[in-house]
C-alpha positions as a Markdown table, in Angstrom:
| # | Residue | x | y | z |
|---|---|---|---|---|
| 1 | Unk | 156.4 | 131.4 | 120.1 |
| 2 | Unk | 156.5 | 128.0 | 121.4 |
| 3 | Unk | 154.2 | 126.4 | 123.4 |
| 4 | Unk | 154.5 | 123.3 | 125.7 |
| 5 | Unk | 151.6 | 120.5 | 125.0 |
| 6 | Unk | 149.6 | 119.7 | 128.1 |
| 7 | Unk | 149.8 | 116.2 | 129.5 |
| 8 | Unk | 147.2 | 114.7 | 131.5 |
| 9 | Unk | 147.8 | 112.9 | 134.5 |
| 10 | Unk | 144.6 | 111.1 | 135.0 |
| 11 | Unk | 142.6 | 108.8 | 133.1 |
| 12 | Unk | 139.6 | 109.8 | 131.8 |
| 13 | Unk | 136.5 | 108.6 | 130.2 |
| 14 | Unk | 134.6 | 109.8 | 127.5 |
| 15 | Unk | 131.1 | 108.3 | 126.9 |
| 16 | Unk | 129.7 | 108.6 | 123.0 |
| 17 | Unk | 125.9 | 108.1 | 122.8 |
| 18 | Unk | 124.6 | 106.4 | 120.3 |
| 19 | Unk | 121.7 | 109.4 | 119.4 |
| 20 | Unk | 121.6 | 107.8 | 115.5 |
| 21 | Unk | 117.9 | 106.7 | 114.7 |
| 22 | Unk | 117.3 | 103.1 | 114.9 |
| 23 | Unk | 116.6 | 100.8 | 111.4 |
| 24 | Unk | 113.3 | 100.1 | 110.8 |
| 25 | Unk | 112.3 | 96.8 | 110.0 |
| 26 | Unk | 109.9 | 94.6 | 107.4 |
| 27 | Unk | 109.0 | 91.3 | 107.3 |
| 28 | Unk | 108.6 | 88.8 | 104.0 |
| 29 | Unk | 107.2 | 84.8 | 103.6 |
| 30 | Unk | 109.2 | 82.7 | 101.1 |
| 31 | Unk | 105.5 | 81.7 | 99.9 |
| 32 | Unk | 102.4 | 82.9 | 101.0 |
| 33 | Unk | 101.0 | 79.9 | 102.0 |
| 34 | Unk | 102.4 | 75.9 | 103.0 |
| 35 | Unk | 101.1 | 72.6 | 102.4 |
| 36 | Unk | 100.8 | 69.8 | 104.4 |
| 37 | Unk | 103.1 | 67.0 | 104.6 |
| 38 | Unk | 105.1 | 69.0 | 102.4 |
| 39 | Unk | 108.9 | 69.1 | 101.9 |
| 40 | Unk | 109.8 | 72.4 | 101.2 |
| 41 | Unk | 110.0 | 74.4 | 104.2 |
| 42 | Unk | 108.8 | 78.9 | 104.4 |
| 43 | Unk | 111.1 | 81.2 | 105.7 |
| 44 | Unk | 110.2 | 84.5 | 107.3 |
| 45 | Unk | 113.0 | 86.9 | 106.9 |
| 46 | Unk | 112.9 | 90.2 | 108.5 |
| 47 | Unk | 115.1 | 92.8 | 107.3 |
| 48 | Unk | 116.7 | 96.0 | 108.4 |
| 49 | Unk | 116.6 | 99.3 | 106.6 |
| 50 | Unk | 120.5 | 99.8 | 107.4 |
| 51 | Unk | 122.6 | 97.6 | 109.4 |
| 52 | Unk | 122.9 | 98.3 | 112.7 |
| 53 | Unk | 125.9 | 99.1 | 115.8 |
| 54 | Unk | 124.1 | 96.7 | 118.1 |
| 55 | Unk | 121.7 | 93.4 | 118.4 |
| 56 | Unk | 118.2 | 93.7 | 117.0 |
| 57 | Unk | 115.6 | 91.1 | 119.3 |
| 58 | Unk | 112.3 | 90.5 | 117.8 |
| 59 | Unk | 110.2 | 88.4 | 120.3 |
| 60 | Unk | 107.6 | 86.7 | 118.7 |
| 61 | Unk | 104.3 | 84.1 | 119.8 |
| 62 | Unk | 102.7 | 82.4 | 118.3 |
| 63 | Unk | 98.9 | 81.9 | 117.5 |
| 64 | Unk | 96.0 | 80.9 | 113.9 |
| 65 | Unk | 93.7 | 78.3 | 113.8 |
| 66 | Unk | 96.8 | 75.7 | 112.9 |
| 67 | Unk | 97.9 | 73.4 | 116.0 |
| 68 | Unk | 102.0 | 73.5 | 116.6 |
| 69 | Unk | 103.9 | 70.7 | 117.2 |
| 70 | Unk | 100.9 | 68.4 | 115.3 |
| 71 | Unk | 100.1 | 70.4 | 112.1 |
| 72 | Unk | 103.7 | 72.4 | 112.2 |
| 73 | Unk | 107.1 | 73.3 | 113.5 |
| 74 | Unk | 109.1 | 76.9 | 114.1 |
| 75 | Unk | 112.3 | 78.3 | 114.7 |
| 76 | Unk | 112.2 | 78.8 | 118.7 |
| 77 | Unk | 111.2 | 82.7 | 119.4 |
| 78 | Unk | 113.6 | 85.9 | 119.0 |
| 79 | Unk | 114.3 | 86.7 | 115.7 |
| 80 | Unk | 118.4 | 88.0 | 116.0 |
| 81 | Unk | 120.4 | 89.7 | 114.3 |
| 82 | Unk | 123.9 | 90.2 | 114.6 |
| 83 | Unk | 125.0 | 93.8 | 115.0 |
| 84 | Unk | 126.1 | 94.8 | 111.2 |
| 85 | Unk | 124.0 | 92.3 | 109.2 |
| 86 | Unk | 120.2 | 93.3 | 108.1 |
| 87 | Unk | 118.7 | 89.4 | 107.7 |
| 88 | Unk | 117.4 | 87.5 | 110.6 |
| 89 | Unk | 114.8 | 84.3 | 110.0 |
| 90 | Unk | 112.6 | 82.2 | 111.4 |
| 91 | Unk | 111.6 | 78.5 | 109.0 |
| 92 | Unk | 108.3 | 77.0 | 109.5 |
| 93 | Unk | 108.4 | 73.1 | 108.7 |
| 94 | Unk | 105.5 | 70.6 | 108.3 |
| 95 | Unk | 107.8 | 67.9 | 107.0 |
| 96 | Unk | 106.6 | 64.6 | 108.3 |
| 97 | Unk | 103.2 | 66.0 | 110.0 |
| 98 | Unk | 100.5 | 64.9 | 108.4 |
| 99 | Unk | 96.5 | 64.1 | 109.1 |
| 100 | Unk | 94.4 | 62.4 | 106.9 |
| 101 | Unk | 91.5 | 65.6 | 107.8 |
| 102 | Unk | 89.9 | 67.1 | 105.3 |
| 103 | Unk | 90.5 | 70.6 | 107.1 |
| 104 | Unk | 89.5 | 74.2 | 105.2 |
| 105 | Unk | 93.2 | 76.2 | 105.5 |
| 106 | Unk | 94.2 | 77.0 | 108.0 |
| 107 | Unk | 96.6 | 80.7 | 109.7 |
| 108 | Unk | 100.4 | 80.6 | 111.5 |
| 109 | Unk | 100.6 | 83.6 | 112.6 |
| 110 | Unk | 103.2 | 84.9 | 114.3 |
| 111 | Unk | 102.2 | 88.2 | 116.6 |
| 112 | Unk | 105.4 | 90.5 | 116.8 |
| 113 | Unk | 107.0 | 91.9 | 121.0 |
| 114 | Unk | 108.6 | 95.2 | 121.7 |
| 115 | Unk | 111.9 | 94.6 | 119.8 |
| 116 | Unk | 115.9 | 95.2 | 121.2 |
| 117 | Unk | 117.0 | 97.9 | 119.5 |
| 118 | Unk | 114.7 | 98.3 | 116.5 |
| 119 | Unk | 111.3 | 99.5 | 115.2 |
| 120 | Unk | 108.7 | 98.5 | 113.2 |
| 121 | Unk | 105.1 | 99.3 | 112.5 |
| 122 | Unk | 104.0 | 95.3 | 111.8 |
| 123 | Unk | 101.9 | 94.1 | 114.5 |
| 124 | Unk | 101.2 | 90.5 | 113.1 |
| 125 | Unk | 102.4 | 87.8 | 110.0 |
| 126 | Unk | 100.5 | 85.2 | 109.4 |
| 127 | Unk | 101.3 | 81.8 | 106.7 |
| 128 | Unk | 98.4 | 79.6 | 105.7 |
| 129 | Unk | 98.6 | 76.2 | 105.8 |
| 130 | Unk | 96.5 | 73.8 | 103.4 |
| 131 | Unk | 95.6 | 70.5 | 103.5 |
| 132 | Unk | 96.6 | 67.9 | 101.9 |
| 133 | Unk | 93.7 | 66.4 | 102.0 |
| 134 | Unk | 90.9 | 66.0 | 99.5 |
| 135 | Unk | 87.8 | 65.3 | 100.6 |
| 136 | Unk | 86.0 | 62.2 | 98.4 |
| 137 | Unk | 81.8 | 62.4 | 97.6 |
| 138 | Unk | 80.6 | 57.9 | 97.7 |
| 139 | Unk | 77.2 | 58.8 | 96.6 |
| 140 | Unk | 74.0 | 61.9 | 96.6 |
| 141 | Unk | 71.3 | 60.4 | 98.5 |
| 142 | Unk | 68.4 | 63.8 | 97.6 |
| 143 | Unk | 65.4 | 63.9 | 99.3 |
| 144 | Unk | 63.1 | 63.9 | 96.6 |
| 145 | Unk | 62.8 | 62.3 | 93.4 |
| 146 | Unk | 60.5 | 64.2 | 91.4 |
| 147 | Unk | 61.7 | 68.8 | 92.2 |
| 148 | Unk | 59.3 | 70.6 | 90.2 |
| 149 | Unk | 60.0 | 73.1 | 88.0 |
| 150 | Unk | 59.8 | 76.8 | 89.6 |
| 151 | Unk | 58.2 | 75.8 | 91.9 |
| 152 | Unk | 57.8 | 78.4 | 95.1 |
């Protein structure tokens, strides 16, 4: 028995919905801290658990105790990961940004916004900024010249 092949006389559109779970993203700094006026930048890498078929965008805002543009510079938001790739980066630099103020450790905090085409459990990441200025002591003054032992 011979069956005639059917013919399609009109164009048809078929929509395929991608219902696969999106990969998750994790974050890691190339170093735990950065020093004032350092020639070595620190990179924050966002890594997908697997390559995505869609572009992934990871917006972030910056806060913390360190002052942007005065003490450090940072790549503009968002972090972009192209379809098929697994990583995107942000660069933080303190090169040629120096002051003479002795400071405690300051922070650079990146708060992760709503991701496009991905998800993460991470809400923020923090990098420490260390001062390269050392405090010097030129003299010590005592209130009393004699101090009694076991004075109560």
